[in-house]
N, C-alpha and C positions, 0 to 999 in steps of 0.2 A: 298278460293275464295272471301274473304271479302275485300281484298285490290283492289282498282281501281286506277291506276296511269295514269296521263294524257298522258305521252309519254314513250314508251319503245324503246331503241336503241339496235339493234342486231348487234354486231360487235365492236371490240375495236382496229381497225387499225387506220391509219391516218384520215380517214373520220369520223369514229365513235367518236374517241377521240376529234377531232376538233369540231364536232357538240356539244358534251357534254360540252366542255369548253365554248362555246357560250351560251348554255342553262343555265349553272351554274351562269352566270352573269345576267340572266333575271328572276331569281327566279321562274323557271318553275318546276313543279313536274314531275320528270322523273327518270327512272332507266336505266342503261346501262349494258349490259351483254357481256362477251367474254373474251378470254385470250389476254392480252394486246400485241399488235404488234406481234401476233403469227407467221404470215407468215414471217416477217422480222427476228424473233429470231430463228425460228426452221426450216425454209425451204429455206433460201438463203445461198450460199457458205460463210462459216464463215469469210474468209479473203477478201471478195468482197469489191470493191469500188463502191460507188453509181454512176450511169450514170448521174443522175441529178446534175446540178451545186449546189453549196452551197446555193445560194439565192432561189433556187426552191426546197429545201429539208426541208421545215418547216412544222410542225404541226401548225394549225391555232387557235389563241385565240385572243380575243379583248384586247390585252395587248402588248405593244411594246417590252417588255422583254421576250416574248415567243418564239422568233426566234432562229434558230440554231446559227446565228451569235452572238446573245447576250449570249447564253449559253456558246459558246466557248470562247468568250472574258472574261467572268467572271472567267473562269477556266484556262486561259492561253493556250488553245488548238489552234494549227495552223488552220487558217480558211481564205478562200478568197471567195468572192461572185462567182468568176469564175476562172477557171484554176487550182484549187487545189482540186483533187477528195476527196470526203468525205468517210473515212473508215466506213464500216458497223458497226464496234464496237462503234465508236464515235456516229453515228446516233442512235444506239440502246440505248446507255447511255442517250443521249439527250431525246429520246422518253420516257424513264423511268422517268426521271426528270419531263418532261411535264405532264405525267399522274399523278404523285404524287402531283404536284403543282396545276394543273387545273382540274383534274378529280379524286379527292380522293374517290369519291363515286362509282367508277367502281366495279362491282361484277364479279369476275373471275370465271364464270360458263357459260356454253353454253345453248342456247335455243334449245330444241329438238323437239318442236311442236308449230305451229302457226296456228290458225284458227279464223274464225269470231265468235264473241260472242255478248251477249245482249247489252253491252256498248261499243262495238268496236271490240276488239280482245281478244282471250284467248291465253296465252303463258304457256308452260310447260318447266321447267328448268331441267337440268341433275340431280339435286339432288331431283327431285320429286315435288318441289314447283310449284304451279299453281297461276297465277295472271291474272288480266284483265288490258288492256290498251286501252285508247280511241284512241290513234294514235301510229303507229309503223313505225320506220325508219329502213330499212334494209341497213346496211353499212358493208357488209360482205367481201368486197375486192375481192381477187382472190382465197380464200380458197377452194371453191368448184368447181372452173372452169378450172382446169388443162385440157388441150386439147391434148390427146394422139393421135399420128399418127395412122390412121386407120389400116394399116397392122400389127401394134403391139398390138392391143387391145385384141386379142385372145391368146397371149402368156402368159405363167405362170409368176408369180412375180419374180422368180429367173432369168428369161431370159430378161425381159424388165420392165422398170419403167419410170416415168416422172421425169423431173428435180426437180419438187417441192418436191420430196421425199428425196433430198440429200443436206444436209448442210455440211457434212464431207465426204471426199472420201476415208477414211482409209480402209473401207471394200473392196475396189477394188485394194488394193496394190498387184502388181504382176499379175494382170488379164488384159485381153484384153477387152477394152470397146470402143464401137462406140457411139458417141454423135450425134444425129440427129438434125440438125438445124444450122443456121448461125447468129442468133440474140444474144442479150446480155446474155440471160439465157444459151445458148449453149456454148458460148465462155468463160463466167465466170466459168461454171462448168467444161469444158474441162481443163482449166488451174488449177482448184482446184484438179481434178483427177490426172493430170500429177504431180503436186507437192506432191501428196500422194503416188506416186510410181506406178500408173496404166500405162498401155500401151494404149494410147488414140489415136483415130482417129476421125476426124470430117467429117460427111457426110451431104451434103446439096444439095438442088435443085438449089440454087443460083450459078451463075458462078463465084462469088467473094464475099468476106466478106466485107461488107460496114461499115468499122470502121468510127466513127465520126471523123471529122477533129479536130486536136489538136488546142487549143487556139493560136491565133496569135495576140500578143499585137500590132504589127505594122498595123494590119488590123482593129483595134478598132477605126476607124476614124468616124467622123460624116457622111461622104459620104457613107462609107461602111455600117453603121447602117441604113441609109436610104434605101440603096439597099437591104440589107439582115439583117433585125433587129433580135436581139437575144431575145429569149423568154424562159419561163420555161420548154418548151418541145422541144426546138431546134430552130435553126435560120430559117428565111424566112418569107415572108408575109403571107403565108397560115397558118403557125404556129402562127403568130402574131394575125391573125383573130380568130383562134380557142381559144387562151388564153384570148383575150380581148373582144370577142363578143360571148360568149356561148349562150346568149339569142337570138341573131340574128341567130346563127346556129340552134337553136331550131325551128325557124320560117321558115327555108328552107324547100323545098319539101322533103317528106319522102325519096324517092328514092335517092335523092342527098345527104341527110344526111347519109344514110346507106353506100353509096359508099365512101363518104369522110372519114367516121369513119374507114372503113375497109382498105382503101388504103393509107391514109396519115400516114407517119412515119412507114415505114416497118422495118423489123428486122435490128438492127444496134448496135453493141457493142460499148462501150466507146473507145475513142482514146488511152487511156492508156493501153488497153489490147493487142494492136498490138505486143508489144515487148515480151509479155508472150506467144504468139501463133506463130507468123511468124518464120519459121525456126526451130521450136521446136515441134509442133504438126502437123502431116500430115493432110491435108485437101483434101478430095475427093469431089470436087465441080462439079456442073453441072450434078448431078446424082439424079434420082428420085427413091424412094423406091417403088417397085411394090408389093412385099409380103415378109413375114417372117415366118420362122418355126424353131422349135427346131430339132436338130440332135444329139441325145445323150445328152451330157452335154454342147453342144455348140448351138449357134444361127446362122442360115444362113439367110442372107438378099439378096434378088434378086433385083438388081438395074439396071436402064437403063440410058445410057448416052444421051447427047443432040442429037446425030445422030441416036439413037435407039439401039445401041449395048448394050447387056446385060452382066452382070457378077454377080458372087455370092461372097459375102463377109462373112466371119465368125468371130465370136468373142465369148467371154464369157458372155457378157451382152450388151444390147443396151439401151441407155437413150433417151427418146423422149423429147427434149428441144424445143418443138413446141408451146410454149406459152399457153395462156389462152383464153377461149371463154365463156363469160358470157351467161348463159342460165338458165332461171328461174326453169325449171324442174330438174336442178341439185341440187337445194337447198333442202336438205333432211328434213328440219323442216317444209316446206310449206305443209300443208294438201292438198290433191288433190282437195277438194271442193273449197278451197280458190284459188288455182292455176288456176282452170278452170274459175274463175270469173275475172281474171286479163286480160284485153285486151293487146294483145302482137303484136310485129312485130319483126321478126327475133329472136324469142324466148326470147325477152326482153320486159319489161313492157313499154307500151306507157305512157309517163309521161306529166303532165301539166308543165307550166313554173315554178311551185313551187316544182317540183319533186314528185308530187302526182300521183299515179296510178289511174286506173278506179274504183277501190274499194276505196271509200272515207276513208281517214284517214291512208292509206297505202302508204309509200314512199320508194323510192330506190335512193341510191346515190353511188358514186364511180364508178368503172368499169361497174357495172350493169346499169348505167345511160348514158353510152357513146353514145349509139345510139340516145339519145334524145338531148344531149348537146355537143357532139363532143369528139374527142380524148383527150382533156385536162382532161376529167374525168378518163382516164386510168393512169394518173400521180398524184403524191402527190400534186403538185401545184394546182390541181383542187379543193382541199378542201378549198382553200382560196376564191373561188367563192361559192361553195356549202354550206359550214357550216353556214356562216352568213345569206345566203338567206333562208335556211330552218329554221334556228332559228328565224329569223324575222317573217316569215310566221306563224310558230307555236305560237309565242307570240301573234300575232294579233288574230289568231283563238281562242286560249285559253282565251285570254283577253276578247274577245267578248262573249264567253260562260259564263265566270264568271260574266260579267256585266249583262247578260240576267238573270242568276240565281239570282243575287242580287236584280234585279228589281222585 
């Protein structure tokens, strides 16, 4: 317990690595913990194409050569800012290079406990090490926030799982699988399972699958951009506002912020997935899952149609591809005493415009900060706003402390 570090970053995904890259250029005393890009490497369909365009798929560092475009150009990898989907394998290779280049001090071990301490916070690592940090930034991404459909929560693991658990569908070869959901996670996984030899059906409450529109070079006119500007999270003026004015979003009335974060940008797979699904994977749409149970070695799902008619569907396994819901009580390393001290709304921390929670020195970024700064924090491009802002704030705070101590 002799070591006291100024800043500890928990999480090594896009938000954690981007913040660390900025802190490394500011000569700030910090440590960063986590398995690098773990969600992207271990929990996404391995042949997936990123839904975000190339220009919105960067990790952020204060260096013009840190972008995905620069990485691909230097290696002769096909790349376009828009219109050419980025393979997950290319993105993961880029992220590995970024981490080695800009965050070589990453410690690949997880934090298992966080509580308040005499100098700020006490952290315990999975290898038993304990340390103190004056400030802690939680950049945990989606790891702990998989949102299982309620009727499936009581089923055993052999019968139901979340899409977050599946990178490879080989285990379901020759088996009947129902994928619940109509968003990118559901469609990407359904295609992966079908490619692996599973008998797949898609089940969704939506009455149609809202694929993104394919890029249209003829529509890329100045007038069209004025009417429907493109952004890192999708086209439209509402998305433009979310990407370019997160601080203004932060100042909106709380109820309006929460509603906008929940409703803007609903489930929508990438345009390039249409050909892998249409006419190939049956989609049972306009049906709501009422309850589920096991019957022998099968799963029975009771569903209701739009007009109230009910039917029972059976399968070997059901996958809940129903997204992620950031809630602080799901973070297993947060000690109950600390959790109770964090002011919350909708089970997420109420944050200052510097990402600081009501407990001084405790920060949240990434999807856990979306209710404060808008849906842009649910996307990788949000790190381009969050990382430099938090880094500048910590630099000012720690610089003021050092000046005071010197005086």
